[in-house]
N, C-alpha and C positions, 0 to 999 in steps of 0.2 A: 421550651415552645411556644410560652409568654413572651418571651423576648423577641423570636423571630413575628408573631403575631403582631406587635405592636412596629417593630420594624418596617413590616409589609405595610402597617396602616398609614406610617408615615410616608412611605416611599408612593404609594397610593395616593394620598393626598398632595403629593408633591409632584407626582408628573403623571402625565398622561402618555397612552399609547402614541408612536410616531404614526403621522399618514405617510401613504407614499409618494406624496408630494413634496414631502418637505425635507428638505437636508439635513436638518438639527439633530440630533439625537435624540432630547427632549424639550420639552415645553413647558414652561412652570404654567402650573392652573392657577388662574386668576377668577374672582377673588379669593381669597385666603386670610381667614383671621390669623392674625399675629398670635392668639393669646392661645388658639387651638395647636397652633404650631409649635408654639413652646411647650406645651402640655405632653405633646406626642415625641417632642425630642428628649424632654426631662424622663420620661418612660423609659424610651430606649438607652439611657445612658444609666439609671439606676438601678433597674430591674435586672436581676442576674439571671442571665440564658445558658442555655448548655453549653458544655464547654467546645471550645471550636477544635476542629480535629488538627488543626495545623496553625502555627503562630499567625496570626493577621496585624501586624504590629502598625501597620500603615493604615488600617482601616480600610483597605479596598474592599473587603465583602460588603459594608453596608450599602453598598450598590450593587456588584460584582456576584450578591448571592441571590440576588432577584432574579427568577426564572424568565421576566420580562423583559430584561434590560438588553432588548434589541432596538435597530432601526433598518430603514429600508434605504439602500443608498441613491446615489442620483442615476444610477445604473438600472435601479428598479430589485436591486439584490438584496435580500435580508439579510443581514448580519447579528449574529448571538454575542452578546458579551458577556454571559451569563457562566459564571463559574463554580461549578459541584464541589465544595468543600470536601466530603467523603474521597469522591475519587481521586480530586488532586493532591491530596493528602497521602496518598500512596503511590504516585507518581516518580520519577527520579528528580523532579526539580522541586520536592517538596519543601526542601529547606531554604531554597532560593527566595529571598525578596523580593516583590513584586519589581520594585524600583529598580534593581539591580539590571533587571533587562529593559523595563520601561523608562529609561533614563532621561527620557526626554517628559517624563511628567516632572514638574515642578512645586505642584500645588493642587489641591483637594477643595471642592470639586475640579478637574484638569479639564483645560481646552480641549478641544475636536483633535484627535490622533489623526496626522497626517503622513508621518515618516516611518514606523513600524518599527518593530524588533530584528538587530540584525544578530545574528548567533557568534558572531566573534566579539562581542562586546565582552568588555572584563568586568568579572563579578567583584562589588566593593564589599560584600560580607564576607563572602565562601573563600576561606583560604585551600590552596593546594598542600594537602600534609607533607607531601614529599620536599617542596620548595618555600615552603611558608609565604609564598608569594599570592596573590590574588587570583582565582581559579578563572581560566579562560580557556575557549574552544579555539583560540585562534590557530593555535599551531595545526590541526586538522582543519581549520576554514580555509586556512592557506593552501594545504593540498586538496581540497575539494575545488580550489578555484583554477586550479593547474588542469582539471582534467575535462574530459570531454562534456560534462554536465555543469560545470563553472559559470556562474552566473552573478550579476549585482542582486543585490535586494528587490531594487527598484529597477526592472529589467524593460527595455523598450523592443518593439520589433519582435523578431523570429527569437532574440534572446527569453525573452519570457516564456517562451515553450519549454524552456529546461526545467529541470525539478529545482527549488530552493530546499534549504536543510526542512523545513517542516512537511513539505511534499512525503518526505520518508520517515522522517521522525514525527512522532505524532506525543509526544510525552508518554510514553508508555507507563500501563503499573507493572510494578518489579517483578513480580513472577505471578501472573495470573493464575496459575494453578495451586497455589499455596495463599491461603485466606490469613495465616498469621504466623509467624515463628513458633516453632516449637518450644513449648513451655519450657522443656529439661536445656536446650540452648540459652533461652532468656535468663534462667535461673543460675545457670552456672557463670555464665560471664558479669551478672550483676555482683557477683561475688566479689570483684576486683573494682569492675568500671561504677558500680553504686548506682548509677542512673539506667532504669528499664527504658525510658525515651531513647535516648545515646545507644542502647544493647540493640533495641527494636530497629531502630532507624538503619545503624551500620550493618545489621546482619541483611536485612533487606538490600541494602547497596550490595553489598559484596556476593550475596547467595545469588543474585541474578547472573552475575559475571564467573562465578567461579560454576556454576552450573548449565554456564553458556546457552543460557535463555534465547533464543533465537524464532525468527520468522520461519515458519513452515515452509517448503519449498513448493506449494500449492501458493500460498501466501505472496512469497518472490516471485514467481510468474506472473501472479494478478498484477502486483506492483508495478512491475515492469511495465506489463501490457497496459497499463494506465494512458501513458504516451505512447509506445511503440506500437499500440493496437489501434490509435486514433488516427482515422483514415483521413482527416481534414489537418490534424497537424502533420502526419507524415507528408503527405503532398505539398504543404506548404515549403518544407525544408527540400524536397525534390525539386520543386521550379526553381527556388532559390540557389540550387547547385546548379542547376541546367542556365541560369540566366547567368550567373557570376564565374562557370566556370570552377567551381569547387568540386569536390571529390569527397562522394559517400560512398558507403560499401556496396558492395554489390547487391547481399541480402536486406538493405537498410526497408526497404520498402514492403516487406513480407517477414520481417524476423519473426515476429509472434506467430504467424500463419504457419512459417515453415518450422517451425520448433515444435509447434502442436501436433505437427505432421511427420515428427523425428520419432523415432523409438523412445528416446529421453523424454519426450514431451508426453506422449502415449501412457508410458509408466507413473509419470508424476501426474498426470490427470488421475489417474485410476487409483491414485494415492501412496504410491511406492514413497518412503521416504529418501533411498539412496539413490535415485537415479539422477542425474547432473542436470542442476538448473541455470538458469543465467548466471548466477553468481559464481558458481563452481567454475565457469570457463574463461567468463570476462573479468575475473578478480584474482589477482597473487593472493596463493593461499597462505605462504608462509608469513605473512605478515597482513593478516587479510583485513582486521580493522582497521589499518591506514589505508590498504589497498581498496577499500571498497567504496573509499572517497576518490580515487583517482581514476576512476575506469577511464580508460584510454582508447580511441580507434583502433578497428583489427589492424589499420596500415603501420601504427605507431611501432616499432621496433621493441620496445618496451609493454606490450600489450601481451597479454598470455594466448592470445588466439593470433599474434601474426606469424607472418609462415615459418620464422625460424624456431617459435617456440611452442608449435602446435604437438609436436611429439611429447617434449614434458608436460605439458595440461593433459594429453590425454593419459599420460603414464600415472597422473594422480590417482586414477579408479583403475585403467586398464595397463597393468604393472608390463604386461609383455609387449605394449605397443610399439610400433617402429615407424618408420616412414612413410610404410606403406597403408599403413592403418590409418596413419594421419590425415592420410588423403579423402578418407570417409568425409561425406559431406554432413556435419550436424545440424543444418539447415535445408534439409533434402526439398526441393520442389520441382515441379515438371513442366514449370513455365519455357518457353522457349528462350534460348540463349541465357539461361541461367542454371538449368539443368538438362542440357540435352539427352543426355543417354538417358534418364527416367523419362523424358518427354517420349523419345523413340518409341521406349520400352511399355511406356503405358498405353500409346495411339496403338502400338500392334497388338496389346493384351485387350483392348476395347473392341478392336477391330473383330479378334478373335471371339471374342465373347458375345457380340452381335453375332455373327455368322454363326455360331452354335445355337443360340437361342432360337435364331430364326430357323434353321435347318431342322431342329426337334421338332419346334412347333408345325411347320411345314409336314414333317414324316407324319406325326401325329394325324394331321387333319386329312390326309392322304389314306392312311389308314382306316380311319375313322368312316370315310369316304366310301371306301370298300367294303367295309364291313358293315354299312346301312344297306346297299348296295346288293349284297349276301342275303339281307335279311335278318342279319344278327343284331341285337338289341343290347343297352348296356344295364344291368339290372342288379340293385342292391341288395335285394332279399336272398340270404345265404351264401352271402359274400359278393364282393364287387369282380364282376367277367361280363364277358362278351359270350352273349346264347341267344343261338336261335331255334325253334322246333322244326322237328324232322315232320316227313309227309305223314309218320303214324301218331305224330304227337308225341314222340317222346323226345327229349331233349339229349 
């Protein structure tokens, strides 16, 4: 705590909060006495602090563990560069040194960042235990680039609407339902592997995958809807398709709305875990973790929702599904031109409903008028009924 306090004093002395009109991350506070700077720096270096929750050999946390490490961009957006050590230490990138991804940083303090991280960067410090070669996401990244979502990190125009890796992958915690590895597991493995730190991290890495920790169906629908339910984003692509003669799926403009109206969507919304969500139909399940990165348009013959593959896709849940079953629309709608049968059925139903309600109300009004004409009155006392007095005052 003492170490962190002195480090914060040093940063407070060195920097001031950026102003919105400034495009610089921070500016030095002047005047500042050199002797005071030297004393604070010495304290930061020599006073022992709390043990770091992950290795920071490059000293990035000297600045990035400071909560006020933010700036305001030229567009007026507030960007935070704050790294919470305790959280980062439990994420899947915990053992990756910062500059294995931020390869453009050559010095500290570093210059303003302009290019950002690309997820196909080859790690220099982490080795693939199967091959002994530097670890890289390049294989899956190449697959992603061939998908309908594929784009460059720095994209322009409508390409920038597509999701990049970090849109879906947010460096998740290994297993949010498990605070720490079971003690008996760690104790057993340490007998041979000898390092509790190694055992703990290896357990976290493997248990997440063995236990198949995934997003919930509700979270998956919410994630897909963050783009597909954005009216302005969708309209931009519809306008482009009409202008350039491109082909879009007929349900593309209403993908989320129509799913939510479906039986699958309603069950998912009610919390049922086994109803089909977006990835259950649009991703090939036989190699899910590869296929989820190469989602294809429905007109692609390799897509699970292509007309030639729909029966097989439906049979993943509905084992007796056949050609007729596969004709059912998983994205039902009553809009003309997209669901004519349902549109006509809904129109007839609405007409019948309106006529029935008007008829019932009309009959009730006629009956009420007739009873009031005959001197009957509606009374709550002694039960609800129409009553009228006879000439002899008996009811």
